[in-house]
mmCIF file of the C-alpha atoms, coordinates in Angstrom:
data_MODEL
# 
_entry.id   MODEL 
# 
loop_
_atom_site.group_PDB 
_atom_site.id 
_atom_site.type_symbol 
_atom_site.label_atom_id 
_atom_site.label_alt_id 
_atom_site.label_comp_id 
_atom_site.label_asym_id 
_atom_site.label_entity_id 
_atom_site.label_seq_id 
_atom_site.pdbx_PDB_ins_code 
_atom_site.Cartn_x 
_atom_site.Cartn_y 
_atom_site.Cartn_z 
_atom_site.occupancy 
_atom_site.B_iso_or_equiv 
_atom_site.pdbx_formal_charge 
_atom_site.auth_seq_id 
_atom_site.auth_comp_id 
_atom_site.auth_asym_id 
_atom_site.auth_atom_id 
_atom_site.pdbx_PDB_model_num 
ATOM 1  C CA . MET A 1 1  ? 89.812  17.763 -85.213 1.00 0.00 ? 1  MET A CA 1 
ATOM 2  C CA . ALA A 1 2  ? 90.132  19.945 -82.092 1.00 0.00 ? 2  ALA A CA 1 
ATOM 3  C CA . GLU A 1 3  ? 89.946  16.941 -79.749 1.00 0.00 ? 3  GLU A CA 1 
ATOM 4  C CA . ASP A 1 4  ? 92.521  15.000 -81.770 1.00 0.00 ? 4  ASP A CA 1 
ATOM 5  C CA . ALA A 1 5  ? 94.849  18.012 -81.698 1.00 0.00 ? 5  ALA A CA 1 
ATOM 6  C CA . TRP A 1 6  ? 94.344  18.437 -77.935 1.00 0.00 ? 6  TRP A CA 1 
ATOM 7  C CA . ASN A 1 7  ? 95.239  14.792 -77.333 1.00 0.00 ? 7  ASN A CA 1 
ATOM 8  C CA . THR A 1 8  ? 98.629  15.276 -79.028 1.00 0.00 ? 8  THR A CA 1 
ATOM 9  C CA . ARG A 1 9  ? 99.589  17.687 -76.217 1.00 0.00 ? 9  ARG A CA 1 
ATOM 10 C CA . GLU A 1 10 ? 101.347 19.806 -78.857 1.00 0.00 ? 10 GLU A CA 1 
ATOM 11 C CA . PRO A 1 11 ? 100.335 23.490 -78.472 1.00 0.00 ? 11 PRO A CA 1 
ATOM 12 C CA . GLU A 1 12 ? 101.068 24.264 -82.123 1.00 0.00 ? 12 GLU A CA 1 
ATOM 13 C CA . ARG A 1 13 ? 98.595  21.597 -83.306 1.00 0.00 ? 13 ARG A CA 1 
ATOM 14 C CA . VAL A 1 14 ? 95.985  22.652 -80.763 1.00 0.00 ? 14 VAL A CA 1 
ATOM 15 C CA . ALA A 1 15 ? 96.210  26.255 -82.000 1.00 0.00 ? 15 ALA A CA 1 
ATOM 16 C CA . LEU A 1 16 ? 95.642  25.148 -85.604 1.00 0.00 ? 16 LEU A CA 1 
ATOM 17 C CA . ALA A 1 17 ? 92.331  23.538 -84.612 1.00 0.00 ? 17 ALA A CA 1 
ATOM 18 C CA . CYS A 1 18 ? 90.915  26.732 -83.035 1.00 0.00 ? 18 CYS A CA 1 
ATOM 19 C CA . THR A 1 19 ? 89.592  29.960 -84.504 1.00 0.00 ? 19 THR A CA 1 
ATOM 20 C CA . ARG A 1 20 ? 90.955  33.342 -83.430 1.00 0.00 ? 20 ARG A CA 1 
ATOM 21 C CA . ALA A 1 21 ? 87.628  33.960 -81.665 1.00 0.00 ? 21 ALA A CA 1 
ATOM 22 C CA . SER A 1 22 ? 87.911  30.753 -79.620 1.00 0.00 ? 22 SER A CA 1 
ATOM 23 C CA . THR A 1 23 ? 86.723  31.099 -76.008 1.00 0.00 ? 23 THR A CA 1 
ATOM 24 C CA . TRP A 1 24 ? 88.615  29.299 -73.265 1.00 0.00 ? 24 TRP A CA 1 
ATOM 25 C CA . ARG A 1 25 ? 87.986  28.474 -69.614 1.00 0.00 ? 25 ARG A CA 1 
ATOM 26 C CA . ASN A 1 26 ? 90.696  27.638 -67.129 1.00 0.00 ? 26 ASN A CA 1 
ATOM 27 C CA . ARG A 1 27 ? 89.449  25.754 -64.051 1.00 0.00 ? 27 ARG A CA 1 
ATOM 28 C CA . SER A 1 28 ? 86.951  28.146 -62.408 1.00 0.00 ? 28 SER A CA 1 
ATOM 29 C CA . GLU A 1 29 ? 87.934  31.238 -64.412 1.00 0.00 ? 29 GLU A CA 1 
ATOM 30 C CA . PHE A 1 30 ? 85.763  32.059 -67.414 1.00 0.00 ? 30 PHE A CA 1 
ATOM 31 C CA . LEU A 1 31 ? 87.442  34.159 -70.060 1.00 0.00 ? 31 LEU A CA 1 
ATOM 32 C CA . SER A 1 32 ? 84.079  34.879 -71.680 1.00 0.00 ? 32 SER A CA 1 
ATOM 33 C CA . GLY A 1 33 ? 80.482  33.859 -70.963 1.00 0.00 ? 33 GLY A CA 1 
ATOM 34 C CA . HIS A 1 34 ? 78.910  31.812 -68.163 1.00 0.00 ? 34 HIS A CA 1 
ATOM 35 C CA . ARG A 1 35 ? 78.436  28.362 -69.724 1.00 0.00 ? 35 ARG A CA 1 
ATOM 36 C CA . ILE A 1 36 ? 80.596  25.281 -69.923 1.00 0.00 ? 36 ILE A CA 1 
ATOM 37 C CA . ALA A 1 37 ? 80.212  21.825 -71.458 1.00 0.00 ? 37 ALA A CA 1 
ATOM 38 C CA . VAL A 1 38 ? 82.266  18.979 -70.021 1.00 0.00 ? 38 VAL A CA 1 
ATOM 39 C CA . ARG A 1 39 ? 83.026  15.525 -71.352 1.00 0.00 ? 39 ARG A CA 1 
ATOM 40 C CA . PHE A 1 40 ? 84.203  13.149 -68.651 1.00 0.00 ? 40 PHE A CA 1 
ATOM 41 C CA . ALA A 1 41 ? 85.179  9.586  -67.731 1.00 0.00 ? 41 ALA A CA 1 
ATOM 42 C CA . TYR A 1 42 ? 86.105  8.214  -64.330 1.00 0.00 ? 42 TYR A CA 1 
ATOM 43 C CA . GLU A 1 43 ? 86.240  4.878  -62.499 1.00 0.00 ? 43 GLU A CA 1 
ATOM 44 C CA . TRP A 1 44 ? 84.850  3.983  -59.083 1.00 0.00 ? 44 TRP A CA 1 
ATOM 45 C CA . HIS A 1 45 ? 83.692  1.008  -57.025 1.00 0.00 ? 45 HIS A CA 1 
ATOM 46 C CA . ASP A 1 46 ? 80.628  0.321  -54.914 1.00 0.00 ? 46 ASP A CA 1 
ATOM 47 C CA . ASP A 1 47 ? 80.586  -1.067 -51.372 1.00 0.00 ? 47 ASP A CA 1 
ATOM 48 C CA . SER A 1 48 ? 80.637  -4.627 -52.782 1.00 0.00 ? 48 SER A CA 1 
ATOM 49 C CA . GLY A 1 49 ? 83.897  -3.998 -54.652 1.00 0.00 ? 49 GLY A CA 1 
ATOM 50 C CA . HIS A 1 50 ? 82.360  -3.935 -58.142 1.00 0.00 ? 50 HIS A CA 1 
ATOM 51 C CA . TRP A 1 51 ? 84.180  -1.508 -60.407 1.00 0.00 ? 51 TRP A CA 1 
ATOM 52 C CA . PHE A 1 52 ? 82.399  0.844  -62.794 1.00 0.00 ? 52 PHE A CA 1 
ATOM 53 C CA . ARG A 1 53 ? 83.406  3.342  -65.445 1.00 0.00 ? 53 ARG A CA 1 
ATOM 54 C CA . SER A 1 54 ? 81.160  6.399  -65.609 1.00 0.00 ? 54 SER A CA 1 
ATOM 55 C CA . TYR A 1 55 ? 81.272  8.581  -68.695 1.00 0.00 ? 55 TYR A CA 1 
ATOM 56 C CA . GLY A 1 56 ? 79.181  11.199 -70.391 1.00 0.00 ? 56 GLY A CA 1 
ATOM 57 C CA . ASN A 1 57 ? 78.570  14.882 -71.008 1.00 0.00 ? 57 ASN A CA 1 
ATOM 58 C CA . GLU A 1 58 ? 77.530  17.663 -68.693 1.00 0.00 ? 58 GLU A CA 1 
ATOM 59 C CA . ASN A 1 59 ? 76.374  21.216 -69.362 1.00 0.00 ? 59 ASN A CA 1 
ATOM 60 C CA . ARG A 1 60 ? 76.539  23.854 -66.645 1.00 0.00 ? 60 ARG A CA 1 
ATOM 61 C CA . GLU A 1 61 ? 75.222  27.399 -66.618 1.00 0.00 ? 61 GLU A CA 1 
ATOM 62 C CA . PHE A 1 62 ? 76.219  30.002 -64.008 1.00 0.00 ? 62 PHE A CA 1 
ATOM 63 C CA . ASP A 1 63 ? 74.563  33.227 -62.918 1.00 0.00 ? 63 ASP A CA 1 
ATOM 64 C CA . GLN A 1 64 ? 76.273  36.636 -62.782 1.00 0.00 ? 64 GLN A CA 1 
ATOM 65 C CA . HIS A 1 65 ? 77.635  35.833 -59.290 1.00 0.00 ? 65 HIS A CA 1 
ATOM 66 C CA . GLY A 1 66 ? 79.256  32.576 -60.384 1.00 0.00 ? 66 GLY A CA 1 
ATOM 67 C CA . PHE A 1 67 ? 76.687  30.252 -58.783 1.00 0.00 ? 67 PHE A CA 1 
ATOM 68 C CA . MET A 1 68 ? 75.548  27.264 -60.813 1.00 0.00 ? 68 MET A CA 1 
ATOM 69 C CA . GLN A 1 69 ? 71.931  27.818 -61.803 1.00 0.00 ? 69 GLN A CA 1 
ATOM 70 C CA . ARG A 1 70 ? 71.491  24.929 -64.215 1.00 0.00 ? 70 ARG A CA 1 
ATOM 71 C CA . ARG A 1 71 ? 73.153  21.535 -64.676 1.00 0.00 ? 71 ARG A CA 1 
ATOM 72 C CA . ILE A 1 72 ? 72.232  18.957 -67.292 1.00 0.00 ? 72 ILE A CA 1 
ATOM 73 C CA . ALA A 1 73 ? 74.161  15.682 -67.176 1.00 0.00 ? 73 ALA A CA 1 
ATOM 74 C CA . ASN A 1 74 ? 74.078  12.511 -69.227 1.00 0.00 ? 74 ASN A CA 1 
ATOM 75 C CA . ILE A 1 75 ? 75.984  9.883  -67.216 1.00 0.00 ? 75 ILE A CA 1 
ATOM 76 C CA . ASN A 1 76 ? 76.421  6.253  -68.230 1.00 0.00 ? 76 ASN A CA 1 
ATOM 77 C CA . ASP A 1 77 ? 77.722  3.659  -65.742 1.00 0.00 ? 77 ASP A CA 1 
ATOM 78 C CA . LEU A 1 78 ? 79.434  0.589  -67.206 1.00 0.00 ? 78 LEU A CA 1 
ATOM 79 C CA . LEU A 1 79 ? 80.433  -2.407 -65.072 1.00 0.00 ? 79 LEU A CA 1 
ATOM 80 C CA . ILE A 1 80 ? 84.115  -3.240 -65.718 1.00 0.00 ? 80 ILE A CA 1 
# 
């Protein structure tokens, strides 16, 4: 529900999909905590000109100084 609301780009709908205790992160600024989970998709090509779409999930954990201390990524590459 939260993802569907976010994709509408309508702030009122996004707010309805979140609790009052929701924690947000803006770029490199953490409003609370030191962990982030990211869902991503991007396209790229190799030196031969073959195009790929990479997608997956990534979890990152940062120490008290803001340095990444743990990264777990699940990345799938699909030839397109």
